[in-house]
C-alpha positions in Angstrom: -17.6 188.3 92.8 -18.6 188.8 96.4 -17.4 185.5 97.8 -18.3 186.3 101.4 -21.9 187.0 100.5 -22.0 183.8 98.4 -20.6 181.8 101.4 -23.2 183.3 103.7 -26.0 182.0 101.5 -24.3 178.6 101.0 -24.2 178.2 104.8 -28.0 178.3 104.8 -28.1 175.5 102.4 -25.9 173.4 104.6 -28.2 174.2 107.6 -31.4 173.3 105.7 -29.9 169.9 104.5 -28.6 169.1 108.0 -32.0 169.9 109.6 -33.9 167.8 107.0 -31.6 164.8 107.7 -32.7 164.8 111.3 -36.2 163.8 110.3 -34.7 160.5 108.8 -33.2 159.5 112.2 -36.5 158.1 113.8 -37.0 155.7 110.9 -33.9 153.7 112.2 -36.0 152.5 115.1 -38.0 149.2 114.5 -41.2 150.6 116.0 -41.4 153.4 113.4 -39.0 152.6 110.6 -39.8 149.1 109.4 -42.6 148.6 106.9 -43.6 145.1 108.0 -42.8 142.8 110.9 -41.1 140.4 108.5 -38.6 143.0 107.5 -37.7 144.0 111.1 -34.0 143.6 111.8 -33.7 145.6 114.9 -32.2 149.0 115.3 -30.5 150.2 112.1 -27.1 151.1 113.7 -25.2 151.7 110.4 -27.9 153.9 108.9 -28.4 155.9 112.2 -24.7 156.5 112.7 -24.2 157.6 109.0 -27.0 160.1 109.3 -25.6 161.5 112.6 -22.1 161.9 111.1 -23.6 163.5 108.0 -25.7 165.9 110.0 -22.6 166.8 112.0 -20.7 167.5 108.8 -23.5 169.6 107.5 -23.4 171.7 110.7 -19.6 172.0 110.5 -19.9 173.3 106.9 -22.7 175.7 108.0 -20.5 177.0 110.8 -17.4 177.4 108.6 -19.2 179.1 105.8 -21.1 181.3 108.2 -17.9 182.4 109.9 -16.3 183.3 106.6 -19.4 185.2 105.4 -20.2 186.9 108.7 -18.8 190.3 107.5 -20.4 190.0 104.1 -21.5 193.4 102.7 -23.2 194.6 99.6 -26.2 193.5 97.6 -26.8 190.1 96.0 -26.6 190.9 92.3 -27.5 188.5 89.5 -23.9 187.2 89.2 -23.8 186.3 92.9 -27.3 184.8 92.7 -26.3 182.5 89.8 -23.2 181.4 91.8 -25.4 180.7 94.9 -27.9 178.6 92.9 -25.2 176.6 91.0 -23.0 176.0 94.0 -26.0 175.2 96.2 -26.8 172.2 94.1 -23.2 171.1 93.9 -23.0 171.4 97.7 -26.3 169.7 98.2 -25.3 166.8 96.0 -22.1 166.2 98.0 -23.7 166.5 101.4 -26.8 164.5 100.4 -24.6 161.6 99.2 -22.8 161.2 102.5 -25.4 158.9 104.2 -25.3 156.5 101.3 -21.5 156.0 101.5 -21.2 156.1 105.3 -24.0 153.6 105.9 -22.4 151.1 103.6 -25.6 150.8 101.5 -25.3 148.3 98.7 -26.3 149.0 95.1 -26.4 145.6 93.4 -25.1 142.0 93.4 -21.5 141.6 92.2 -22.5 138.9 89.6 -24.5 139.5 86.4 -25.9 136.9 84.1 -27.4 137.3 80.6 -30.3 135.4 79.1 -28.1 133.3 76.9 -26.3 130.6 79.0 -23.4 130.6 76.6 -22.8 134.4 77.2 -19.9 135.0 79.5 -21.1 136.3 83.0 -19.8 139.4 84.6 -18.2 139.7 88.0 -17.8 143.2 89.4 -18.8 144.5 85.9 -15.9 142.6 84.2 -16.4 139.8 81.8 -15.1 136.4 83.0 -14.6 133.0 81.4 -17.8 131.2 80.3 -19.2 128.8 82.9 -20.8 125.3 82.6 -24.5 124.8 82.3 -24.6 123.5 85.9 -22.7 126.5 87.2 -25.0 128.8 85.2 -28.0 127.1 86.9 -26.3 127.5 90.3 -25.6 131.3 89.8 -29.2 131.8 88.6 -30.5 130.3 91.8 -28.3 132.5 93.9 -29.2 135.7 91.9 -32.9 134.8 92.3 -32.3 134.5 96.1 -30.8 138.0 96.0 -28.6 139.0 98.9 -30.3 136.6 101.3 -28.9 133.6 99.5 -29.9 130.0 100.0 -29.2 127.6 102.8 -27.1 124.4 102.4 -30.3 122.3 103.1 -32.3 124.1 100.5 -29.6 123.9 97.9 -29.0 120.2 98.6 -32.7 119.4 98.3 -32.8 120.9 94.7 -32.4 118.7 91.7 -28.7 117.7 91.5 -28.2 119.4 94.8 -24.9 117.8 95.7 -23.6 118.7 92.2 -24.7 122.3 92.7 -22.8 122.5 96.0 -19.7 121.1 94.2 -20.2 123.6 91.4 -20.2 126.4 94.1 -17.0 125.1 95.5 -15.4 125.0 92.0 -16.4 128.6 91.3 -15.3 129.7 94.8 -11.8 128.2 94.0 -11.7 130.3 90.9 -9.8 133.6 91.6 -12.2 135.5 89.3 -15.1 134.4 91.5 -13.6 134.0 94.9 -14.5 137.4 96.3 -18.0 137.5 94.7 -19.2 134.3 96.4 -19.8 133.9 100.1 -19.7 130.4 101.6 -21.8 129.4 104.6 -20.2 130.6 107.9 -17.6 132.5 105.9 -18.8 135.8 107.3 -21.1 136.9 110.0 -24.6 137.8 108.7 -28.1 138.6 110.0 -30.3 135.7 110.9 -32.2 135.5 107.6 -29.0 134.9 105.6 -26.7 133.3 108.2 -25.0 130.1 107.0 -26.2 130.7 103.4 -24.6 130.4 100.0 -24.7 134.0 98.8 -23.5 136.4 96.2 -21.7 139.4 97.7 -23.5 142.8 97.2 -21.5 145.8 95.9 -21.3 148.7 98.3 -22.1 152.2 96.9 -19.0 154.1 96.0 -18.6 157.9 95.8 -19.9 158.1 92.2 -23.0 156.0 93.2 -23.7 158.2 96.2 -23.4 161.4 94.2 -25.6 159.9 91.5 -28.3 158.9 93.9 -28.1 162.2 95.8 -28.3 164.4 92.6 -31.1 162.2 91.2 -33.1 162.9 94.4 -32.5 166.6 94.6 -33.0 167.1 90.8 -36.2 165.0 91.1 -34.9 162.7 88.4 -35.6 159.4 90.2 -32.9 157.4 88.4 -31.2 154.9 90.7 -28.2 152.7 91.0 -29.9 150.6 93.8 -31.2 147.2 92.5 -32.8 146.0 95.7 -34.8 148.5 97.8 -36.7 146.0 99.8 -33.8 144.5 101.8 -33.1 146.7 104.9 -29.7 145.0 105.4 -28.6 146.4 102.1 -30.4 149.8 102.3 -31.7 150.7 105.8 -35.1 152.3 106.0 -33.8 155.5 107.5 -31.5 155.9 104.4 -34.5 155.1 102.1 -36.4 157.9 103.9 -33.5 160.3 103.4 -33.4 159.3 99.8 -37.1 160.3 99.4 -36.5 163.4 101.4 -34.1 164.7 98.8 -37.2 164.8 96.5 -39.1 166.9 99.0 -36.2 169.4 99.2 -35.6 169.4 95.4 -39.3 169.6 94.4 -39.6 173.4 94.4 -35.9 174.0 94.9 -33.7 174.6 97.8 -33.4 178.3 96.9 -37.2 178.8 97.0 -37.1 177.5 100.6 -34.7 180.1 101.9 -36.4 182.9 99.9 -39.4 181.9 102.0 -37.5 181.8 105.2 -35.4 185.0 104.7 -37.4 187.0 102.2 -34.4 188.4 100.4 -36.2 191.4 98.9 -34.8 192.3 95.5 -32.3 189.5 95.7 -35.2 187.0 95.8 -36.1 187.7 92.2 -32.5 187.0 91.1 -32.5 183.8 93.1 -35.8 182.4 92.0 -35.2 183.4 88.4 -32.3 181.0 88.3 -33.9 178.4 90.5 -37.4 177.9 89.1 -37.6 176.0 85.8 -39.1 177.4 82.7 -39.7 180.9 81.3 -41.3 183.2 83.9 -44.9 184.3 83.5 -46.4 187.6 84.2 -46.7 188.2 87.9 -44.7 185.1 88.9 -41.8 187.2 90.2 -43.6 190.4 91.3 -43.5 189.7 95.0 -40.9 187.0 95.5 -41.4 186.1 99.2 -45.1 186.0 98.9 -45.0 184.0 95.7 -42.5 181.5 97.3 -44.8 181.2 100.3 -47.7 180.4 98.1 -45.8 177.8 96.1 -44.3 176.2 99.2 -47.7 176.1 101.0 -49.5 174.5 98.0 -46.6 172.0 97.6 -46.6 170.9 101.2 -50.4 170.8 101.3 -50.6 168.5 98.3 -47.9 166.3 99.9 -49.9 166.0 103.1 -53.2 165.3 101.2 -51.6 162.6 99.1 -49.9 161.0 102.0 -53.2 160.8 103.9 -55.0 159.3 100.8 -52.3 156.7 100.2 -52.3 155.8 103.9 -56.1 155.3 103.7 -55.7 153.1 100.7 -53.5 150.7 102.7 -49.9 151.9 102.4 -47.9 152.1 105.6 -47.2 155.7 106.8 -43.6 155.2 105.7 -44.5 154.2 102.2 -47.2 156.8 101.9 -44.8 159.6 102.8 -42.0 158.4 100.5 -44.4 158.0 97.5 -46.1 161.3 98.2 -42.6 163.0 98.2 -41.8 161.2 94.9 -45.1 162.1 93.3 -45.4 165.8 94.1 -41.8 166.4 93.3 -42.2 164.5 90.1 -39.2 162.5 91.2 -40.2 158.9 91.2 -38.2 157.3 94.0 -40.1 154.3 95.3 -39.5 152.0 98.3 -40.1 148.9 96.2 -38.3 147.2 93.4 -41.4 147.1 91.2 -42.1 150.8 91.9 -45.9 151.5 92.2 -46.6 148.3 90.4 -45.8 146.5 93.6 -49.1 147.5 95.1 -51.2 146.1 92.3 -49.3 142.8 92.5 -49.9 142.7 96.2 -53.6 143.6 96.1 -55.2 144.4 92.7 -58.1 146.3 94.2 -56.1 148.8 96.3 -53.3 148.9 93.7 -55.9 150.0 91.1 -57.0 152.9 93.2 -53.5 153.9 94.3 -52.4 154.1 90.6 -55.3 156.4 89.6 -54.8 158.6 92.7 -51.1 159.0 91.8 -52.0 159.8 88.2 -54.2 162.7 89.4 -51.5 164.1 91.6 -48.8 163.6 89.0 -50.9 165.8 86.7 -51.3 168.4 89.4 -47.5 168.3 90.1 -46.9 169.0 86.4 -49.1 172.1 86.3 -48.0 175.6 86.9 -48.4 176.2 90.7 -49.7 179.7 90.0 -52.7 178.1 88.3 -53.2 175.9 91.4 -53.0 179.1 93.5 -55.8 180.7 91.4 -57.9 177.6 91.7 -57.5 177.0 95.5 -57.1 180.5 96.9 -58.8 182.8 94.5 -61.3 180.3 93.1 -60.8 181.5 89.6 -61.6 178.3 87.7 -61.6 180.1 84.4 -57.9 180.6 84.7 -57.4 177.0 83.6 -59.2 177.4 80.3 -57.6 180.7 79.6 -54.1 179.3 80.1 -52.8 178.1 76.7 -50.0 176.1 78.4 -52.4 174.1 80.5 -54.7 173.4 77.5 -51.7 172.2 75.5 -50.4 170.1 78.4 -53.7 168.3 78.8 -54.1 167.8 75.0 -50.6 166.3 74.7 -51.3 163.9 77.7 -54.7 162.9 76.2 -53.3 162.5 72.6 -50.2 160.5 73.6 -52.3 158.3 75.9 -54.8 157.5 73.0 -51.9 156.7 70.6 -50.1 154.4 73.1 -53.4 152.6 74.0 -54.4 152.2 70.3 -51.1 150.8 69.1 -50.5 148.9 72.3 -53.8 147.0 71.9 -53.1 146.3 68.3 -49.7 144.8 69.1 -51.0 143.0 72.2 -48.7 144.9 74.6 -51.3 144.9 77.4 -52.7 141.4 77.0 -51.9 139.3 80.1 -53.1 136.0 78.7 -54.7 134.6 75.5 -58.2 134.2 76.9 -58.4 137.8 78.4 -61.6 139.6 77.4 -61.6 142.7 75.3 -63.0 144.8 78.2 -60.3 143.5 80.6 -57.6 144.2 78.0 -59.0 147.7 77.4 -59.1 148.4 81.1 -55.5 147.3 81.5 -54.5 149.3 78.5 -56.1 152.5 79.9 -54.5 152.0 83.3 -51.0 151.1 82.0 -51.0 153.5 79.1 -52.3 156.5 81.0 -50.0 156.0 83.9 -46.8 155.7 81.9 -47.7 158.6 79.6 -48.4 160.9 82.6 -45.4 159.5 84.5 -42.9 160.2 81.6 -44.3 163.5 80.5 -44.4 165.0 84.0 -40.9 163.5 84.5 -42.0 161.5 87.5 -40.7 158.2 86.3 -42.8 155.8 88.3 -43.5 152.5 86.7 -46.5 150.0 86.7 -45.7 148.1 83.5 -42.5 147.2 81.6 -42.9 149.6 78.8 -39.5 148.5 77.4 -41.5 145.5 76.0 -44.0 147.7 74.1 -44.1 148.1 70.4 -41.6 150.5 68.7 -44.2 153.2 68.2 -45.3 153.2 71.8 -41.7 153.4 73.0 -41.1 156.1 70.5 -44.0 158.2 71.9 -42.6 157.9 75.4 -39.1 158.9 74.2 -40.5 162.0 72.6 -42.5 162.8 75.7 -39.2 162.9 77.6 -38.4 166.1 75.8 -41.7 167.8 76.6 -41.9 167.9 80.4 -44.4 169.6 82.6 -45.5 173.3 82.7 -43.4 176.2 83.7 -43.7 176.9 87.4 -44.2 173.2 88.2 -42.0 170.7 89.9 -41.6 168.8 86.6 -38.5 168.7 84.5 -38.0 168.6 80.7 -38.0 171.4 78.3 -41.5 172.6 79.5 -44.7 172.8 77.5 -44.5 176.6 77.3 -41.2 176.5 75.5 -42.6 174.1 72.9 -45.5 176.5 72.3 -43.2 179.5 71.9 -40.8 177.5 69.7 -43.7 176.6 67.4 -44.9 180.2 67.2 -41.3 181.5 66.6 -40.8 179.0 63.7 -44.1 180.0 62.2 -43.1 183.7 62.3 -39.7 182.9 60.8 -41.3 180.8 58.0 -43.8 183.6 57.2 -40.9 186.1 57.2 -39.3 184.1 54.5 -42.0 184.9 52.0 -43.3 188.1 53.6 -40.0 189.8 54.6 -41.7 193.2 55.1 -44.4 191.9 57.5 -43.7 192.4 61.2 -45.8 190.4 63.6 -45.3 190.4 67.3 -44.9 187.1 69.1 -48.2 186.4 70.9 -49.0 184.1 73.7 -52.6 183.6 74.8 -53.7 186.3 72.3 -51.4 188.9 74.0 -48.1 190.2 72.6 -45.0 189.1 74.5 -43.1 192.1 75.8 -39.8 190.5 76.3 -37.6 191.4 73.3 -35.0 188.7 74.1 -37.5 185.8 74.5 -37.3 184.6 70.9 -33.5 184.5 71.1 -33.5 182.8 74.5 -35.9 180.1 73.4 -33.9 179.3 70.3 -30.6 179.3 72.2 -32.1 177.0 74.9 -33.3 174.5 72.3 -29.9 174.7 70.6 -28.0 174.1 73.9 -30.2 171.1 74.7 -29.5 169.6 71.3 -25.7 170.2 71.6 -25.7 168.7 75.1 -27.8 165.7 74.0 -25.6 164.9 71.0 -22.2 165.3 72.6 -23.2 163.4 75.7 -24.8 160.7 73.6 -21.6 160.4 71.5 -19.4 160.4 74.6 -21.3 157.4 76.1 -21.3 155.5 72.8 -17.5 156.0 72.4 -16.3 155.6 76.0 -18.7 153.4 77.8 -17.4 149.8 77.4 -19.5 147.2 75.5 -19.4 145.1 78.6 -22.2 147.2 80.1 -24.4 145.6 77.4 -22.6 142.3 77.4 -20.4 140.9 74.7 -23.1 139.4 72.4 -23.8 141.3 69.2 -27.6 141.3 70.1 -27.0 143.3 73.2 -24.3 145.6 71.8 -26.7 146.6 69.0 -28.9 148.2 71.7 -26.1 150.5 72.8 -27.0 153.3 70.4 -30.7 153.5 71.5 -30.0 152.8 75.2 -27.3 155.6 75.3 -29.6 158.1 73.7 -32.4 157.3 76.2 -30.1 157.4 79.2 -29.0 161.0 78.2 -32.6 162.0 77.5 -33.8 160.5 80.8 -31.1 162.2 82.9 -31.0 165.6 81.1 -34.8 165.9 81.2 -35.0 164.5 84.8 -37.1 161.5 83.8 -35.4 158.6 85.5 -36.0 155.3 83.5 -35.3 155.0 79.9 -35.1 152.0 77.5 -32.9 148.8 77.4 -30.3 148.6 80.2 -32.0 151.5 82.0 -35.6 150.4 81.3 -38.5 150.3 83.7 -37.2 147.1 85.4 -33.5 148.1 85.2 -31.2 150.7 86.8 -28.0 152.6 86.3 -25.7 150.5 88.4 -23.8 148.8 85.6 -22.5 152.0 84.1 -18.9 153.0 84.8 -18.1 155.6 87.4 -17.3 158.4 84.9 -20.6 157.9 83.0 -22.4 158.1 86.3 -20.6 161.4 87.0 -21.7 162.6 83.5 -25.2 161.8 84.4 -24.9 163.7 87.6 -24.0 166.9 85.6 -26.7 166.2 83.1 -29.3 165.9 85.9 -28.1 169.2 87.4 -28.1 170.9 84.0 -31.6 169.8 83.4 -32.9 170.8 86.8 -31.3 174.3 86.7 -31.9 174.9 83.0 -28.2 174.9 82.0 -27.1 178.5 82.5 -26.8 178.5 86.3 -24.4 175.5 86.0 -22.6 176.4 82.8 -21.4 179.8 84.2 -19.5 177.9 87.0 -17.0 176.8 84.4 -16.4 180.2 82.9 -13.3 181.8 84.5 -14.4 185.4 83.9 -17.5 184.7 85.9 -15.5 184.5 89.1 -13.5 187.6 88.6 -14.2 190.8 90.6 -16.6 193.3 89.1 
């Protein structure tokens, strides 16, 4: 292993991340960074300082690795290329997580209640003694008030106000609750929560930061942050950095420096390990030129979508962040209700925003070489000739039709009893199409709580998690082309069982596939995905405490399905799953070790397993 050459390339990753972080700094200023005047809290000192320190650490890593690799000689072979790709994502995850920890960003409130008042609450993810109905009502009021809390006057004016204040004092005197509750004037706080009764928010720890960072770079979009709309908890400049990780991860960090440096023959080795999916003919013929085309199309689509979203009424901040999340098929939003926020705020503009995002999610899930043929060469026939694109659109259309049909029969999309059939059908098309496209392209945005859909509809979404976008797209998952090839390989093997003397070549698009190892690679890949899924699923079922689901049998029974969807959602870079990680939930309640498992699953899914797996093989690091 040529360690000096590997370090030379890793230094470039540090430099790219540090430079990208600088674009988040201006959003700490009130004139630019705050979405609305109501949210203005002044200059975001903690967020700004954390970014400056993180940028400095990125540059220090760049200088140290550059110095060590200054005398690097030799060619970048496949072994070194795999090390560069795998270690780049490890390094990016660590550096990208620094701003979350250093800024003191918060992930959730320290108290968790369940629907059943008799169910013991949780404080800092630990079950505590059951509380009285009056105390349950008090805690419910404080949770609904989020981190801002409620003033003494507002609490006193509620029904049984004085009793609620006395209930707060009783809980505050309880050692299990003492640190989780904040009394008026107990601690300094911004003006909108000064002198309020509050529940203490939980700061992001190292596992949370690494999870959020890897979720961004891998374009998964899973999050541990419960409240994105409070700039005291998560500064706007940190939110912008969070979305910027999608921008970097969309086509891959390695593709960027293939563009910048044009590594010649090394470019093929780098991009082969970086770009998801089986490579197609011509995709790696001229690496730097191909990377330029991909990057130009990617950035152009980001710019166009940003402009359209801004015209539709989003602020420039929100338009940029949602464009990054859409074109990277990531799904990070700046609102707790994801894209559903805009329909709730204004149904007319929200309607058009959702359909515009649907179109761009479909584009992001397509092979970028097809987009190149369409935009640059004007070869529109390339779409219809591409079997992967035809299958991609057929699966989207078929899954949407099934979800709508079953959803309407079960009343999943009915907002009220007197809703007209046309109105219900319109909502069913909007919600069903959006969620199918969002899940299959692995974007993960939400406009409807699909966790409340019928079992068949949820089952369709679960299966779509294992499909993904097209090869050469920013989407995750197994990729449509692999499913096509897997189906053809199975057919050939079944035919061989009753016609052992017949030899048929594997064909794709009517042409024989030249790669003799492709059949084995496809089968091995599906096998590895199955093994990873099963072992990770069993690990979470066995080791994740039942307290994550609560102590009632009703909640614990969901553990089997929720654990399966959490593995599927992270391994396939989806984001949301079902149950405790559903469309309206997040990953904050999992233990730190489960979050670290998810970090590796997200990385394995993004880099297609092999570039990460080799890092744990001792012989890989030995000299040639």
